[in-house]
C-alpha positions in Angstrom: 110.2 83.1 108.6 110.1 79.8 110.4 108.1 76.5 110.7 108.5 74.2 113.2 108.6 70.5 112.8 106.5 67.7 114.1 110.5 66.0 114.5 111.5 69.2 116.5 113.7 70.3 113.2 113.4 74.3 112.8 113.7 76.1 109.4 114.4 79.2 108.4 113.8 81.2 105.3 115.6 84.2 106.3 117.0 86.6 103.1 116.8 86.8 99.2 119.9 84.5 97.6 120.9 87.9 96.3 120.6 91.7 97.3 122.2 94.1 94.4 121.1 97.3 95.4 122.4 101.1 94.5 121.6 103.9 92.2 121.0 103.0 88.6 121.3 99.3 90.1 118.5 98.1 87.3 121.1 98.9 84.7 123.4 96.4 85.5 121.8 93.6 87.1 120.9 92.4 83.6 123.0 89.4 83.9 121.7 88.7 87.1 118.4 88.5 86.3 119.1 86.1 82.7 120.6 83.5 85.1 117.0 83.2 87.0 115.7 82.5 83.5 115.2 83.2 80.0 111.5 83.6 79.3 110.2 86.2 82.0 107.1 86.7 83.2 107.3 90.6 85.0 103.8 91.1 87.1 103.0 94.8 87.9 100.5 97.3 88.4 99.3 99.2 84.8 101.0 102.1 86.2 103.8 100.7 87.7 104.5 98.8 84.3 104.7 102.3 81.8 106.6 103.9 84.5 109.3 101.4 85.0 109.5 100.2 80.9 112.4 102.6 80.3 114.2 101.2 82.9 113.6 97.5 82.6 113.6 97.3 78.7 117.3 97.9 78.4 118.3 94.8 81.0 115.5 92.5 79.3 115.9 93.0 75.3 117.6 90.1 75.3 114.9 88.2 76.5 112.0 86.7 76.1 109.5 88.8 78.1 105.8 89.0 79.1 104.2 91.8 81.1 101.0 91.1 83.2 99.0 93.4 85.4 98.2 91.6 89.0 95.1 94.1 89.2 94.0 96.3 92.3 95.6 93.5 94.8 96.8 90.7 95.3 93.5 87.9 95.3 92.9 84.7 94.4 91.0 85.5 91.1 94.0 87.4 90.4 96.4 84.8 91.5 94.8 82.3 89.0 94.6 84.6 85.7 98.1 85.1 86.4 99.1 82.0 86.8 97.2 81.0 83.7 99.5 83.2 82.0 102.8 82.5 83.4 101.9 78.8 82.3 101.0 80.1 78.2 104.1 82.1 78.3 106.5 78.6 79.3 107.8 81.6 82.1 110.5 80.4 83.8 111.4 82.7 85.9 108.7 85.6 87.4 109.8 89.2 87.9 107.2 91.2 90.7 107.8 95.2 90.2 106.0 97.5 92.4 104.9 97.8 95.8 103.5 95.8 98.5 101.1 93.7 96.8 102.8 93.2 93.7 105.2 92.1 95.2 103.5 89.3 97.0 101.8 88.8 94.0 104.4 87.6 92.4 106.0 86.2 95.3 103.4 83.4 95.8 102.9 83.2 91.6 106.1 81.6 91.6 105.7 79.7 94.9 103.0 78.1 93.2 104.8 77.5 90.0 107.5 76.2 91.6 109.6 79.2 89.3 112.3 81.5 90.8 111.4 85.2 91.2 112.9 88.8 91.4 111.8 91.6 93.5 112.2 94.5 92.2 110.3 97.3 95.0 109.2 100.6 93.2 108.8 102.4 97.1 109.9 101.7 100.1 106.6 101.4 101.8 107.0 97.1 102.7 109.6 94.9 103.1 107.4 92.8 101.3 110.6 92.6 98.5 113.1 90.9 100.9 110.2 88.5 102.9 109.2 84.6 102.2 105.6 85.7 102.9 102.3 87.0 100.5 99.0 88.3 102.1 96.2 87.6 99.7 92.9 90.1 99.6 89.7 90.0 98.9 89.1 91.4 95.3 87.8 94.9 97.8 91.0 94.8 99.4 89.7 93.1 102.3 92.8 90.8 104.4 92.2 87.2 104.0 95.0 85.3 104.5 98.6 84.6 104.4 101.1 82.8 102.7 104.3 80.9 104.4 106.8 80.4 101.2 109.2 77.6 100.7 112.1 80.1 100.8 112.9 84.2 100.2 113.6 85.6 96.6 116.0 84.5 94.6 116.7 87.9 93.5 116.0 91.3 94.9 117.0 94.5 93.0 116.9 97.9 95.0 117.5 100.9 93.0 117.5 103.8 94.5 116.9 106.4 91.4 113.4 104.3 90.8 112.9 104.8 94.5 113.2 107.9 94.5 110.1 108.4 91.9 107.8 107.1 94.3 105.5 109.4 96.2 107.2 110.7 99.8 103.9 109.1 101.0 104.7 105.7 100.4 108.4 106.3 102.7 106.6 107.5 105.1 104.6 104.9 105.3 107.4 102.3 105.3 108.9 103.6 107.9 105.2 103.2 110.4 105.2 99.5 109.3 109.0 98.8 109.8 108.8 100.7 113.1 106.4 98.1 114.5 108.8 95.7 114.3 110.2 96.6 117.7 107.0 97.5 119.4 105.6 93.7 118.1 108.7 91.8 118.7 109.4 93.4 121.9 106.3 92.4 123.9 105.7 89.1 121.9 109.5 87.8 122.2 111.6 90.0 124.5 111.5 87.5 126.9 112.7 84.6 124.8 116.0 83.2 125.4 116.2 81.6 122.5 119.5 83.0 120.7 118.3 83.8 116.9 114.9 85.6 118.7 117.4 87.8 121.2 119.0 89.1 118.0 115.8 89.9 116.4 114.6 91.5 119.1 118.2 93.7 119.3 117.8 94.4 115.9 114.5 96.0 116.2 115.3 97.9 118.7 118.2 98.7 116.3 115.9 99.7 113.4 113.4 101.6 115.7 116.3 104.0 117.1 117.6 104.4 113.6 114.3 105.3 112.3 113.6 107.9 115.2 117.1 109.4 114.7 116.7 109.4 110.8 113.6 109.6 109.5 112.8 113.0 109.9 116.2 114.2 107.9 115.7 111.7 105.1 112.5 112.7 104.4 113.2 116.6 103.5 116.7 115.2 101.5 115.4 112.8 99.1 117.9 110.7 97.2 120.6 111.6 100.2 122.8 109.2 102.1 120.7 109.4 105.1 117.4 108.7 103.0 119.0 105.9 101.4 119.7 104.8 105.0 116.1 104.8 106.0 115.2 103.2 102.8 118.0 100.6 103.9 115.9 100.2 107.0 112.4 99.9 106.1 113.1 97.5 102.7 115.9 95.6 104.1 117.2 95.6 107.3 112.7 95.7 108.5 112.9 91.7 106.1 115.8 90.3 108.3 113.8 91.3 111.5 111.2 88.4 110.8 114.0 86.6 108.9 116.3 85.8 112.2 113.5 85.7 114.4 110.9 84.0 112.5 106.7 84.2 113.0 106.6 85.2 116.9 108.9 88.1 116.4 107.0 89.6 112.5 103.3 90.7 113.6 101.0 91.3 117.0 98.4 93.0 117.5 99.4 96.5 115.6 99.2 94.3 111.6 96.0 92.4 113.5 94.2 95.8 113.5 96.2 96.9 110.1 94.0 93.1 108.8 90.9 94.8 110.8 90.6 97.7 109.2 91.1 96.4 105.7 87.1 95.1 105.8 85.9 98.6 106.4 88.7 101.3 104.9 88.6 100.4 101.4 91.7 102.3 99.5 91.9 105.4 102.1 95.0 104.4 103.5 97.8 102.0 102.6 99.4 99.4 104.2 102.0 100.8 106.9 100.2 103.9 107.6 97.7 101.2 109.3 100.1 99.5 110.7 101.3 102.5 112.2 98.2 103.6 113.7 98.0 100.0 115.1 100.9 100.3 116.7 99.0 102.8 119.2 96.5 100.7 119.4 98.5 98.1 120.9 100.4 100.2 123.4 96.8 102.0 124.3 96.2 97.9 125.4 98.8 97.5 126.9 97.8 100.6 129.1 94.5 99.3 129.5 95.1 96.0 130.5 98.8 95.9 131.9 98.2 99.3 133.5 101.9 99.5 131.4 103.6 103.1 132.2 106.1 102.4 129.7 103.5 101.9 127.2 101.6 104.9 128.4 105.3 106.8 127.8 106.2 104.5 124.1 102.8 106.1 122.9 103.7 110.1 123.8 106.8 109.6 122.4 105.4 108.0 119.3 102.3 110.3 118.9 105.8 113.3 118.8 107.3 111.4 116.3 104.4 110.8 113.9 103.4 114.3 114.2 106.5 114.7 112.7 106.8 112.7 109.7 103.0 112.8 108.9 102.1 109.1 109.8 98.3 108.9 111.6 97.6 109.2 115.0 93.7 108.3 114.4 90.9 107.0 112.9 90.0 110.2 111.2 93.5 110.0 109.9 92.6 107.2 107.8 89.5 108.4 106.3 87.8 106.7 109.2 86.3 109.9 110.5 82.9 109.2 110.5 83.2 105.2 111.2 80.0 104.0 112.9 80.1 101.6 115.8 78.8 99.1 113.5 81.7 99.1 111.4 84.4 99.8 114.4 83.1 96.2 115.6 83.4 94.5 112.4 87.2 96.1 112.7 87.6 94.7 115.8 85.9 91.5 115.7 88.3 90.4 112.5 91.3 92.2 114.8 90.1 89.0 117.6 89.5 86.5 115.7 90.8 83.4 116.3 93.6 82.7 114.3 94.6 86.0 114.8 98.2 87.6 116.0 96.9 90.0 118.1 96.6 86.6 120.1 100.7 86.6 121.0 100.1 89.2 123.4 101.1 88.1 127.0 97.4 89.1 127.8 93.6 88.1 126.6 92.1 91.0 125.1 88.0 91.3 124.6 86.6 92.7 121.6 85.3 96.1 123.9 88.7 96.6 125.0 90.2 96.7 121.7 87.6 99.0 120.7 88.3 101.8 123.1 91.7 101.6 122.3 91.1 101.8 118.5 89.2 105.1 119.5 91.2 106.6 121.9 95.1 106.5 120.6 95.4 110.4 121.1 94.3 110.1 124.6 96.1 111.7 127.8 97.3 109.2 130.2 93.9 109.4 132.0 93.0 106.1 133.1 89.3 107.2 134.8 88.8 108.7 131.5 89.1 105.5 129.8 87.3 103.1 131.9 84.2 105.5 131.8 85.2 105.0 127.5 85.1 101.0 128.2 81.8 101.4 129.9 80.0 103.0 127.6 80.8 100.9 124.5 79.9 98.2 127.2 76.2 100.1 127.1 76.0 100.4 123.1 76.7 96.5 123.0 73.8 95.3 125.0 
């Protein structure tokens, strides 16, 4: 994460103050948590809190603990209630336990109350445990805005035993979310001559290569050394890239498409699945607008990889096989709104171009067919 001030100072929030990782990490971090506070408020989903209670109880039994469910999403109503609960409990540290939305909620509550925060991911679906960023959604799950936080978490605890209890789908989604770093950072920042941004882009390339080489084997052998390497890649290394490179290395079209889809998708798919589909849309746009053969080849490579590990390739894979033109246009309008990250692309994207890309992610490299598709959408809109 990064911010540029009026006096040209450049501030980076790169990493958590401390990371503890390993099998059974939770059983050995009681002292580290206690250093952050004696009255923790633990935030998570109802199911997650029940599952992790046995993991957390031994290390928290000497502390004055309260728990609270964040609900279905990191939304303004939940944030307001949770801040009240933290105040009533006189919490001096917030502990977030769960997936990306639970951790985003915990980080944002801690940020608003100026309290330290501990993140304990229960899956490898995102890098939310690492980052100084929280996404805020509506109560129905539609993306609204993100909030840049003052710092990364004070403590991140990555327990491989806990991560292994998550459905495999979450790791697959995490692979999709993490691999997007290369496709987004390279197109938005690959030309940069700034040392740290160059480093972030190259780290994104390394991340991509690790995932290409190791994901299939990792998914076949949960708990193995190679599985742990992929978990580290999705939870930790993906966060490093945004920390070193700042906002311009974080999100471009793939995440913009995700944000649009949340307004029509409901809960049929999870974050990384939408982002993975969004990468294909971004590459399709590069083919359409720039005539990029490199993007065309990259899309074909990704389609093969997605087939191998089970990531979505088209709208129907996201539960949107019966999407209407109106719904497609709604998602595209959100994705191309004035504040959207899609504008970090090095070219302008028209609404009809994005709609065409969204319905042709698996198309063969055929520019004639694509022109017909765009013209058809234009006619329907008129």
